[in-house]
N, C-alpha and C positions, 0 to 999 in steps of 0.2 A: 889645474882649478881652472872650472870657468864661472862666472859669479847672473847669477839671475834673479833679477827684479822684479815683479810682478804687484798688483795692487789685491789688495781684499779688500770687501766695502769699505764702503765709507772714506775710500781715497791711503791705508795702513799703508804704507810702502813692505817687505820681507821683503830681505835676500837673502839670499840664498845659493851656496858652491856645489854646484855640480862634479865629481870626478869623470874621468872621462866616458869610465865606459855608463854611468847612468847620459848623458848626455848623447851618448852615438843612442844608447836605446832609446829612449825620448824622440831624439830627429827619424828615425826610424820607425817607429810607432807615428810622427807625424805626417810621414810624406806618404807612409802605406794608407792611413785614413783621410791624406789630400786637408789636412789640418792647418790652417793657416796662420791662427789666433794661438800663439805657444799660452800670452796670461792665461786664459780662455781658459786652455786647456787642465794646463797646470791646477788651478784653481780646481775642475772638475773631478782633475786624482787624488788631491790632496782632499776632497770634501765626502768621495764615495772612502776614501784611505780610514778620514778620521770619521767617519762611519764606521764600519767595519770592527772600527779600536772598540768604537765607545761599545758597542754589540758584544766582543770578548769580554769586556771591561765589567759591564752590564747584570752576563750569564753567572761569571765566575762572581757577583755578589748577592746574585740568587741560587745558586749553590751553595751558598759559605750561606743560606738564609739573611743575611747582612740587611739585602733590604728584599720589596715583596715584589713580582714578575709588574705588577702592577704601576708600582711608584718605579720601574729599570720600564715601561712602558715611555712612562713620562717623563722622566728624564731624556731617551731617544728621540721625541717626540712620534711618537708610532702611537697606532691602534695595540688596545690587549692583545685584540685575535693577533697582529703580526707578532707580538714578543711571542702569544705563547708560538706561535709558528717557527715562531726562531729560534725559540728554544727547543722546539721539538727536529727539528733539523740536527742539533746538536745534539739529539741524544740525552736530553738532558729531560728527566724527569716531573712531572710539576708539582703532581705528589707520592708523598712520601706514604709509609706505609697508618704511622699515625695519623695525619691530613685525614688521605681516606678511612680510617677510622671515625674520626672524630664529624668526617660528612657522609657516612651511613648512617651514626647514630642519629645525626638532627634530621634524616631525611625520613628514618625509620617513626621517629616522633617521643623515643627516649630523655 
């Protein structure tokens, strides 16, 4: 095991234990991409992973109707359009039959 220590915003230090496989994969990618700043690269990887995990969670919440698409977009700090596109990529329908009926009823002025 190896310890990796790096700073996150405002000087907060986070220590991470890496097994040999993870260390080797990290070293391989850094060498191939000619990356010299390990801390910055790991921060990028963590940021990407957290964004993906957050979108997974928010999509689940939208599907379960616990939050609206607008609220999910707000939490993810992305536009409503970007959230709708993300849901579409995941094959999540934004309208169920009842919501569509209500919108059609409203559009028809009834």
